C-alpha positions in Angstrom: 250.0 74.1 299.1 247.0 72.6 300.6 247.2 75.4 303.7 247.0 78.1 300.9 243.9 76.6 299.5 242.4 76.2 302.7 243.2 80.0 303.7 241.8 81.3 300.3 238.5 79.5 300.7 238.2 80.5 304.2 238.9 84.2 303.0 236.4 84.0 300.0 233.8 82.9 302.5 234.6 86.1 304.8 234.3 88.1 301.7 230.7 86.7 300.9 229.6 87.2 304.5 230.7 91.1 304.2 228.3 91.2 301.2 230.8 91.4 298.4 229.0 90.4 295.4 231.4 91.8 292.9 232.7 89.8 290.2 236.6 89.1 290.4 239.4 88.1 288.2 241.8 85.2 288.9 244.5 87.8 288.8 242.6 89.7 291.7 242.7 86.8 294.0 246.3 86.2 293.2 247.3 89.7 293.6 245.4 89.8 297.0 247.1 86.8 298.4 250.7 88.2 297.6 249.5 91.6 299.1 249.5 93.6 295.9 246.0 94.8 295.6 242.5 94.6 297.5 239.5 92.8 295.9 237.6 95.6 294.6 234.6 96.9 296.5 231.0 96.6 295.0 231.1 100.3 294.1 234.6 99.9 292.3 234.9 98.7 288.5 235.7 95.1 287.8 239.2 94.4 286.8 238.4 93.5 282.9 239.9 96.5 281.4 242.6 94.3 279.9 240.3 91.7 278.7 240.9 89.1 281.5 238.1 86.5 282.0 236.0 87.4 285.0 234.7 85.0 287.3 231.7 84.7 289.2 232.4 84.4 293.2 231.2 80.5 292.9 233.4 80.1 290.1 236.5 81.3 292.2 235.4 78.9 295.2 235.6 76.1 292.9 238.7 77.2 291.2 240.2 77.6 294.9 239.2 74.3 296.3 240.5 72.6 293.1 237.3 71.5 291.6 236.8 72.7 288.1 233.5 74.8 287.6 230.9 72.4 286.1 230.5 73.1 282.2 226.9 74.5 281.7 225.0 72.1 279.7 224.3 74.0 276.5 220.6 74.4 275.7 220.1 72.5 272.5 219.6 74.5 269.3 216.3 73.6 268.0 216.6 72.1 264.5 214.5 74.0 262.3 211.8 72.2 260.5 212.6 72.5 256.6 209.6 74.0 254.8 208.6 71.2 252.1 209.8 72.4 248.8 206.7 72.8 246.3 206.5 70.3 243.5 207.5 72.5 240.4 205.1 72.6 237.5 206.5 71.0 234.5 207.5 73.5 231.9 206.7 71.3 229.0 205.6 67.6 228.6 205.7 66.0 225.2 202.7 64.1 223.8 202.8 60.2 224.6 201.6 58.0 221.8 200.9 54.2 222.6 200.7 52.2 219.4 198.9 49.1 219.3 202.2 46.7 219.6 202.7 48.4 223.0 199.2 47.9 224.0 197.7 44.8 225.6 194.7 42.9 224.1 192.3 40.4 225.4 190.4 37.9 223.2 191.0 37.4 219.5 192.1 40.5 217.6 193.5 40.3 214.1 196.2 42.2 212.9 196.1 44.1 209.6 198.7 46.4 207.7 196.8 46.9 204.4 195.2 50.5 205.2 197.6 53.4 203.9 196.0 55.7 206.6 197.4 53.5 209.6 199.6 55.1 212.4 203.1 53.1 212.3 203.4 49.6 210.6 199.9 48.0 211.5 197.0 47.9 213.6 194.4 45.4 215.1 190.6 44.9 214.5 188.0 42.6 215.9 184.5 42.0 214.9 181.2 42.4 217.1 181.3 41.1 220.4 180.0 41.6 224.0 182.7 44.1 225.1 184.9 41.3 226.9 187.4 41.5 224.3 189.4 44.9 224.4 192.8 46.4 223.9 194.2 48.5 226.9 196.4 51.6 225.8 198.4 52.4 229.0 200.8 55.3 228.9 203.4 55.8 231.5 202.4 59.7 232.6 205.4 61.8 233.8 203.0 64.1 235.8 199.4 64.4 237.0 196.9 66.9 235.3 194.6 67.7 232.4 195.5 65.7 229.4 193.8 65.6 226.0 193.4 62.2 224.7 193.2 61.4 220.9 192.6 58.2 218.9 193.8 57.1 215.6 192.1 54.6 213.0 192.3 53.8 209.5 188.8 54.5 208.0 186.6 52.4 205.8 183.2 51.4 204.8 183.4 47.9 206.9 184.5 50.1 210.1 181.9 50.6 212.8 180.1 54.0 213.2 180.3 53.9 217.2 183.8 52.3 218.5 183.5 52.1 222.1 186.4 54.0 224.0 186.5 53.6 227.7 188.7 56.2 229.4 190.1 55.4 232.8 190.8 58.6 234.6 191.7 60.0 238.1 187.9 60.1 239.1 186.4 57.1 237.5 185.7 55.9 233.8 184.0 57.8 230.7 182.6 56.0 227.7 183.3 57.5 224.3 182.3 56.5 220.9 184.1 57.2 217.4 182.7 56.9 214.0 185.6 54.8 212.4 184.2 55.2 208.8 185.4 58.9 208.6 188.3 60.9 210.0 190.8 58.2 209.3 194.7 58.8 209.3 194.5 61.7 211.7 194.2 62.2 215.6 190.3 62.3 216.7 190.1 64.1 220.2 188.0 61.9 222.5 188.3 64.9 225.1 190.1 66.5 228.3 190.7 64.4 231.3 192.2 64.5 234.7 194.8 61.9 234.6 197.2 60.5 237.3 200.9 60.3 237.1 202.0 56.7 236.4 200.3 53.7 234.8 196.8 54.1 236.5 195.1 55.7 233.7 194.5 54.2 230.2 192.2 54.0 227.2 190.5 50.7 226.6 189.0 50.1 222.9 186.4 47.1 223.0 184.3 45.0 220.8 181.1 46.1 222.0 179.8 47.7 218.5 176.3 48.1 217.5 176.8 46.5 213.9 177.3 42.7 213.4 178.7 43.4 210.0 181.6 45.9 210.8 184.7 45.7 212.9 186.4 48.0 215.3 189.7 49.2 214.6 192.4 49.7 217.5 195.6 51.6 216.3 196.9 54.1 218.6 196.0 56.3 221.3 198.0 59.9 222.2 198.0 61.6 225.5 198.8 65.3 225.3 199.3 67.0 228.5 197.8 70.6 228.8 201.0 72.6 228.7 200.4 76.2 229.7 203.4 77.9 228.0 206.6 76.0 226.7 209.9 76.7 228.1 211.9 78.6 225.4 214.2 76.5 223.4 216.9 77.3 220.8 215.5 77.3 217.5 216.6 73.6 216.2 218.6 73.4 212.9 216.1 71.7 210.4 217.2 68.1 209.8 216.8 66.7 206.1 213.7 65.3 205.1 213.8 61.3 205.4 214.2 59.5 202.4 210.7 58.2 200.8 210.0 54.6 201.0 206.9 54.8 198.9 205.5 56.5 196.1 203.4 60.0 196.1 200.4 60.4 194.2 199.5 63.9 192.6 198.9 66.0 195.3 195.3 67.0 194.0 194.1 63.3 194.9 195.0 63.9 198.5 193.3 67.2 198.4 190.3 65.7 196.9 190.2 62.7 199.6 190.2 65.3 202.5 187.4 67.3 200.8 185.4 64.0 200.5 186.2 63.7 204.5 184.7 66.8 205.2 181.8 66.4 203.0 180.9 63.1 204.9 181.4 64.5 208.3 179.1 67.4 207.2 176.4 64.8 206.6 177.0 62.7 209.8 178.1 65.5 212.3 177.9 69.1 213.2 179.1 71.7 211.0 179.0 75.6 210.6 180.6 78.6 209.6 182.0 80.9 212.4 184.4 83.7 211.8 185.6 84.1 215.4 189.2 83.5 217.0 190.0 82.2 220.5 193.7 81.4 220.8 194.3 77.7 221.9 190.6 77.0 221.6 189.1 77.7 218.2 190.8 79.1 215.1 188.8 78.2 212.2 189.5 74.4 211.7 187.3 71.6 212.3 189.8 69.9 214.4 193.4 70.8 216.0 196.5 70.7 213.6 199.5 69.1 214.7 202.9 69.5 213.1 206.1 68.0 214.7 204.0 67.4 218.1 203.1 71.0 218.0 199.8 72.4 217.8 199.4 75.5 215.5 195.8 75.7 214.8 193.0 74.9 217.3 189.6 73.3 217.4 189.4 72.1 221.1 185.8 72.2 221.6 183.5 69.2 222.8 180.3 68.6 221.0 177.8 71.0 222.7 180.6 73.1 224.3 179.8 76.9 224.8 182.7 79.2 224.3 182.8 83.0 225.1 184.6 85.3 222.9 186.3 88.6 223.7 183.4 90.5 222.6 181.0 88.8 225.0 179.4 86.4 222.3 179.0 82.9 222.9 179.2 80.0 220.5 179.5 76.2 220.1 182.5 76.1 218.0 182.5 72.2 217.3 182.5 71.2 213.9 182.8 74.7 212.7 185.2 76.5 210.7 186.0 79.6 208.6 187.5 80.1 205.0 191.4 80.3 205.5 191.2 77.9 208.5 189.5 75.3 206.5 191.7 75.6 203.4 194.9 75.5 205.8 193.5 72.1 207.4 192.7 70.9 203.7 196.4 71.4 202.8 197.6 70.1 206.3 195.4 66.8 206.0 196.6 66.4 202.5 200.3 66.7 203.4 199.7 64.0 206.3 198.3 61.6 203.6 201.1 62.3 201.2 203.7 61.2 203.9 201.8 58.3 204.7 201.8 57.2 201.0 205.7 57.9 201.3 206.1 55.7 204.3 207.1 58.6 206.5 205.9 58.2 210.0 204.3 61.1 211.9 207.1 61.3 214.3 209.5 61.9 211.5 207.7 64.5 209.4 209.5 67.2 208.1 207.9 69.5 205.3 211.0 70.8 203.5 212.5 72.0 206.7 209.8 73.7 208.3 210.1 73.8 212.0 207.8 74.6 215.1 208.1 78.3 214.3 208.1 78.1 210.5 204.8 76.5 210.7 203.3 79.3 212.4 204.6 81.6 210.0 203.0 79.5 207.0 199.9 79.9 208.9 200.1 83.9 209.2 200.8 84.1 205.5 198.0 81.5 204.9 195.6 83.9 206.6 196.8 87.0 204.7 198.4 88.8 207.6 201.2 90.8 207.1 203.7 90.0 209.4 207.6 90.8 210.7 210.6 88.7 211.7 210.6 89.7 215.6 214.4 89.7 215.7 215.1 91.9 212.7 211.8 93.6 212.0 211.9 92.5 208.3 208.5 91.8 206.5 208.3 88.3 205.9 206.2 89.0 202.6 204.5 92.2 201.5 201.9 90.0 199.6 200.8 87.4 202.1 198.4 84.7 201.0 198.5 80.9 200.5 200.2 81.2 197.2 202.9 82.9 198.8 203.1 80.6 201.6 203.6 77.7 199.3 206.3 79.4 197.2 208.3 80.7 200.3 208.3 77.3 201.9 209.6 75.7 198.8 206.7 73.2 198.8 204.9 74.7 195.6 204.9 77.7 193.4 202.5 80.9 192.5 200.5 80.2 189.2 199.0 83.7 189.1 198.9 86.9 191.3 196.1 88.6 189.6 197.5 88.2 186.0 194.5 87.2 184.1 196.8 85.9 181.1 197.6 83.2 183.7 194.2 82.1 184.6 194.2 79.2 181.9 197.3 77.7 184.0 195.2 77.3 187.2 194.0 73.9 187.7 191.7 72.0 190.1 192.5 71.8 193.8 194.8 74.8 193.4 194.9 76.9 196.7 193.5 80.4 196.1 192.4 83.5 197.8 190.1 86.2 196.2 188.9 89.8 197.0 185.6 91.5 196.8 184.7 95.0 198.0 185.1 95.0 201.6 185.9 91.2 202.1 188.0 88.4 201.0 187.8 84.6 200.7 190.5 81.7 200.9 189.2 78.7 198.6 190.2 75.7 197.0 189.8 75.9 193.1 187.6 73.4 191.5 187.0 74.6 188.1 186.2 77.8 186.0 182.8 78.9 185.0 182.9 79.8 181.0 180.6 81.7 179.0 178.5 79.4 176.8 179.3 81.6 173.7 182.8 82.7 173.4 184.0 80.4 176.2 185.8 83.3 178.3 186.0 83.0 181.9 183.0 84.4 184.0 183.5 82.9 187.4 184.8 79.6 189.2 183.4 76.9 191.4 185.6 76.2 194.8 185.4 74.4 198.0 185.6 76.4 201.2 183.9 77.4 204.6 181.1 80.0 204.1 177.8 81.1 205.8 175.8 80.3 202.6 176.8 76.6 203.0 176.9 76.6 206.7 180.5 75.8 206.9 182.3 73.6 204.5 180.8 73.2 200.9 181.0 74.0 197.2 180.0 77.4 196.0 180.1 79.5 192.9 181.3 83.1 192.3 181.5 85.5 189.5 184.1 88.1 188.6 182.9 92.0 188.3 181.3 92.9 185.1 180.2 89.0 184.8 177.3 89.4 187.4 179.7 88.9 190.6 181.8 91.2 192.7 185.2 89.3 192.5 188.2 91.4 191.4 190.2 89.7 188.7 193.2 91.5 189.8 193.1 90.3 193.3 192.6 86.5 192.3 195.8 84.7 193.7 196.5 81.1 193.0 199.2 78.6 194.2 199.9 74.9 193.6 202.0 72.3 195.6 204.4 70.1 194.0 203.3 66.7 193.5 206.6 65.2 194.7 208.9 66.4 197.6 211.9 66.1 195.1 210.4 68.9 193.3 210.6 71.2 196.4 212.8 74.4 196.2 214.8 76.2 198.7 212.8 77.0 201.8 213.1 80.8 202.6 211.0 80.9 205.6 213.1 81.4 208.8 212.8 79.8 212.0 212.1 82.9 214.0 209.5 84.5 216.0 207.2 87.2 214.2 205.1 90.3 215.3 202.0 91.4 213.5 
């Protein structure tokens, strides 16, 4: 056997010396040894017609010599470097609220609970100091980005007019001040700040106030991420309103309180009338309105901030309003006050089953805009106005829809809309103006926002034929029920709408 190997090796060497460079198969060599066939010449095709594995001459030498052909080392397949996955933008981030029990305090802060416009069960307060006593409201933020920060305090005449708030954000610290004698029981915007994910950012309320006979309040802080567009979610089934734990006053009292607050703000801050809209920035209210953690009317403008509108004009909307925006704001803030009296926390608010879509339909009706449900094309109401919004939501009822015989049923603080030639107005009714002779109704006094009062203020108008231009047949009035127990069925569907 070894002789055969030597012979074959010698034969292959001879072939190489003769210049044979063709590839041969194992079968070629065997057949050649047995005398069956000759190794093909270079100009002949290789015997690969039946799929036999072809060998190089060097492979054949190794095979004959009994030495296995070395397995070629495969070139390593380069591992592709994975491209880093982009961090997905959050589709929606719910507002985060830090109440005072969750905050940390340095110094001697007292706890109070008597104020009805507090957030939650209690609040903290401190007399004038040097700023070394403070409460730190630290959220755990899920993402980095722009956040609107709001402060909540119970108002009072013994509060400071300049509560110091230190906002720690991603680029440093910013000091803000809040007049705590007004705007109690609501979220007061401190501004929009770039915040970092985690617990690095906070709001610190200090005892550094200017008045020696006042106190600073530290109740709650809200951090609202600047969501661009919420992910679509199924329409939730409205849950029953929580059982009230307190007692509601007549709704007109809440309305009057809000009007008093607006008058006080007008005296101490900026006010003005601006009939313009810029979605998400300014829509005729003095502050952004939130319901069930959803904003549905906006004034997100800082003091002195210029806003450009679609017609190319620019204004400073801070503190400004227009009529239907202001009356809706008054209703909204009065509802919040009643919830506080009933012991209903803001997180549990439910206005007769209105959801995040229903509240937008209330807004459209209030603004006297004819709309349709987007899924069916059905007109929501052929006579949109505040009175219709109250009746359809089951929160109130229509008193008159241009029926002069019902005018005597209209009461102070009813919500009304009126029409004149070429214009309309949304107002809170105050009282009738009567003729001094026969006592018939000539006009009415109201509260609203208008150019003649430079924003919110009281005004008087008269009907046609009585020295004015208001149409009697277009005087519409609606009234809130004093107690939620009086509510009727809410017929506003939780659906989208189209104009």
